[in-house]
N, C-alpha and C positions, 0 to 999 in steps of 0.2 A: 086611166092613171088620174084620178081626181085629186085636185090640189084645193085647199080652201085657203082664200085670201081675205085675211083681215085688213081692212083698208079705210082711210077715211074719206067714204064718200061726200060726207058733209062736215061741218064744222069749220074752226079757224085755221086748221092745217090741211085743208082740202087739197089744196096743191101739191100735197105729199101722196095724193092720188095716183099721180102720174108714173111711177114705179108698176105699178099695178096697171096701168093703161099699156105701159111697155111689155110687161109679161104678157097681157092678154094678146097685143099685137103678134108675138112671137110664138105664143099657143097657136094662133090661126096660122101663122107662117107654117109651123112644123107640120101641122095638120094637115094641112092642105098638099104636103109633100108624102102623107102617108104614116105620119106621126114618126116617135121615135121608136125604131125597130119592131114596126107595125102598133106601137101603143100611142093611143091618142091623149094630149093633155088636156083634159077637162076642168075648168077652174069654177069654183063657187065661192063667189064672192059677197061678203058680209060687210057692212059699215060699222066700224068700231070708232067713229066721230073723233078720231084723233086723241081719245081722252084714255085715262086709265080705267074706269069703269065700262068704256064701249071695248076696250081690249079684252077686257074679262068675259064679258057677257058675248063677244063674237068669237072668242075661242072656245068656249062653251058651246056655241051654236054649230059651230063648224066640227068639232070634234065629235059630235053626237051622231054626226054621219058617217064616222067612222072613215075619214079620208086617208089617200095614201101619204101624203105630206100635207103641212101647213105653212102659210107665208103669212108674216106678221109685219105691217108698216107702221112706223113712227116710234118715236123711244117710249111716249107715254103709254100708246096701246100696248106695247110690250111689257112695260111695268103691270100694267093690269092683267096681262095674259101668263105671266111667269108662274103663277100659282095653279093655274089651270093646266098649264104645259108638264107641271112636275106630275101631274094624274095620267099622263100619257107618254111615258118615257120613251117608249118603242116608235112613236111618231116622228118623223123626221121634221123639224122645224126651220124654215129658210127666213131669217128675219133680216129686214132693212131699216135699221136703228142703229144708234149709237154704238159702237162696238165696246164701248166702256161698259155700257150697262149690261151688254150679253154677258162680257167677261165676268161681271160681278154676280151675274144670276147662276153661275156654275152650274148650267143645263147641259149636260153632254151630249144630246141631241139636238142642240141650236147650233146653226151655223150664219155667222155674221155674212152678210151678202153687201156692206156697205163697210165705210170706214169707221174708225175709232177717233172721235172727235177729240179725244184729250190727244191723241198722237197727233192730230192735224193741228191741234193748237200748239203743239210743240214744233211742227213744220213752220207754222207761220210766226212763230216766235224766233225761232231760228233766222229764216229769211229777212225778217224784221232786222235783227242785229247782223246780218251781212250785209243789208243797205246802210247800216250806221246808226241803226237805233240803240239807244243805251236805256231809255225809261218805256218799258212799253206796257199798254193797257189792254185789257181783254173786255171787250163790249159783248156780251152773250145772251140769248134767249134760253132760259132753263127749261121751256117744253120742248127744244130742239135738241141741245147739247147735255143737257143737267146741269148741275150745279157746279161752278168752278171752285179750286181749292188749292191745297197746298202743293199739289203736283205740278201746277203752272208756275208755281211761285218759286219751287225748286228747281225746275228747269231752265227757268230764266235766269238764275244764279250760275247754272252750269255752264250757260253759253256767255257769261261775264256780261250779262244786263240784269236789269231789276223792275220785276212788275209793280208798276206803281199805282195800278186802278184795276178793280174787276167791277164791272157794271152791269148790273142785271137789267135786263129790258125785256118786260115782259110782251106778249105778241099783240096786246092791245094798246101797245103806246103809239101817240100821234104826233106829240110834241117831242123833237128831238135837241132842241136849243141847250135845256139843263143836260142833256149828255156832253154835249160840247164844252159847256162849262166846266164839267168836271173832269175832262180830257185837260183843258188848258190848267185849271188849278193844280192839277197833277203834274204837269211838266211833260206829258208823254209825248214821246217823238216817233212813235210807233205804235198803230193801233192795231190788233186783231180782230175783226167783225165777224161773230159766229153769231149771226141772227137771219131771219126771212128778207125775202127780197124788197118787202115795203119798207123794213126797217133799213135795210143798206141804203135805198135809195133817200129816205129821210135823214140819214145820219150824213152821208156823203154831201147833200144840198145843204144842210146846216153847216157843216165843216166849212164849206167852200163859201157861205155866206159870211161867216166869222172869220175867216182867213185864219184857219187854224193850221199851223204848219206842221204836220206830221205824216208819215207814210202809213197808208191804208192797206191792209191785207185782209181777204177774207178766204170762205174755204169752199172746196170743189162742186158743193151743190151750186153755186151761184156761177159756176162756168157755163153760161147760159144764155141765149138772146134776148131771155126777158129780164135779166139783169139791166143790159144794156137798153131796154127801151124803157126800163120803168126809171131808172136813173138818170138817164140823158147825158149831158153834157158833165156832170157831176162826176161822173165813172172814170174819166178820163186821168189816167196814171193810177187807178186801182190795181193791186197786185191778187193774184189768185193762186192758191195752191191748188193743183190739180191732179187726181189720181186716175179719173177715167180721160180718156181722148176727147177733144173736141169733136163736136159732132162733124165739123169740116175736113176731120183728118183723112186721108186719103187709102186708108188700109181696107182690104177686102172687106172686112167685116162691118167697118162702118158705112162704107158703099153701099153694103145689103140692106143694112139696118135703115139708110136714109132712103133705100129706094122702096122698102116694103112700108115705112110709116110715113112717106113724103104725104102731105096734106092733112096729116092726123095731128093738129096742135097740141095735142095731148100725149102723144105718144112721142113724137119725134122732139123731143127735149132731152136735157141732160139728166134729169130724173126718169124719164122715159128710158134712157139707154141704160140705166142702173136693172130696171127691171126686166129689159130685153138681155140683158148679160146674165142677170139670174136664170132665166130661161134656158141660154147655152151652156149655163154649168149644169143644170138640170139633166139635159139632153147629154151632154159629157160624162154625167156620173151614171146614167141609165146604160148607156153602152159599156161602159166600163164593167159595171155590174154583171152584165149580160156577157160578156167577153168570154171566149172558151168555154161557152156552155152553160155559164153560171146563171142563177135565177133572181130574179128581180124581188127582193122583199125589202121592208124598212130597214133590216139591218144591213143587208148587202149594199143598199143604196146610200147609208150613212158611211159606210167603210169608203166606199168608191166616192163620195165627196170628199173625204178626210185625204183621199189618196192624190187629187187634184192638186194639193198644195204643193209649192215649190216649182212648179211648171206654168207655161203660158195657158191661160184659159179665158173663155168667152173673148172680149176685146181689151183684155188685160195682158200684157208682157209677162206677167207671174201672180199667181195665187198666193196669198201670204198665209194660209193657214198650214198649221202642222198638225201631228197626231196629239200634240198636247193641248195647242190652243186653235180655235177656228171660230173665235169671237169677231174677227174684224179681217177684210178681206186685204186689208194695208201690211197685216204681218207686225204691227207695231212698231215699224220703222219710219222717221220721221225723214229719211233720205229718200224714200220713193216718190215721193211727189215732186211734180215738175212745176216750175214757176211762170206764170202769164201776168201779162200787163196790159190795160186796156190803152190802145194806143189808136189815135184817129178813130174811135169808135169801134174798136174791133178788138178780140183777144188776141196776143202775140206772145207766142213761147219766148221765153227770156233765159237768157243765160243768168244762172247765180253769180253775184260779185265774187 
């Protein structure tokens, strides 16, 4: 069973290759056990450079070999791959990108293996208001989460808050002092950070130096030791919305993930776990398609993936897919996220106020 993987092996989004590393670790793990119902998972990896053009070209390369399925990583690459994927409507596409972008594509063969960043921004805004925030700012990297807009503004109003600033932070940004000044000028008392780990660290350090008095919240990709390592003491007090469990969780699934990936610094990460989880869902769907003497085809595989919605799957307590929508694994609900805070240099699960 060949799955083509379009992933950023190079470029400024190369850290987002970690889900591909997690998926590869899972494929090796399941293949060593004889595969899925006797079928080996073979991955063909092509660099998409984390760009729109790279997404299109890598998708063409992969689909030319007629794979069983294709996996696309990063939102820019998926944006580029969409037109190509439309030419192969029978090929299942597993996408680790912003669920909002997947939903907007309206491609019925695409399954979102990650969160919808708009939904997660709602969760951050909601939790910040529960912490006492009334004037919320959204700081975002458009190459990761897309463009912010009216949806966030309207949601803030719905929870009796005001979105006072939306600050676009390109991934090439190195000077974060002007961002802190904008937050001060806006009077922000709560800040949702949807940027990469280097920007998280830079903003937190600049905020600490400037004495910015505002709660800081970030999204689930940052629930990783790399955030603590790069941000250092400046991360203390940072809140994080998390959908996927921490790597230190004591569940059987997490213990097995850690056992297999221990020592692999690229797979044994929060992003790597997302790829591993995708592998687990692929396995579950194959087994579902073959149940009761069924046959494994692209169509039966897609039907089986859809059927996983509403039930525990992979490392998650519930997969948020429905027959009508499978663009994001969070099901579009801000309330499915767990709240964490950095305390004494570690992520600690925190009760919502």
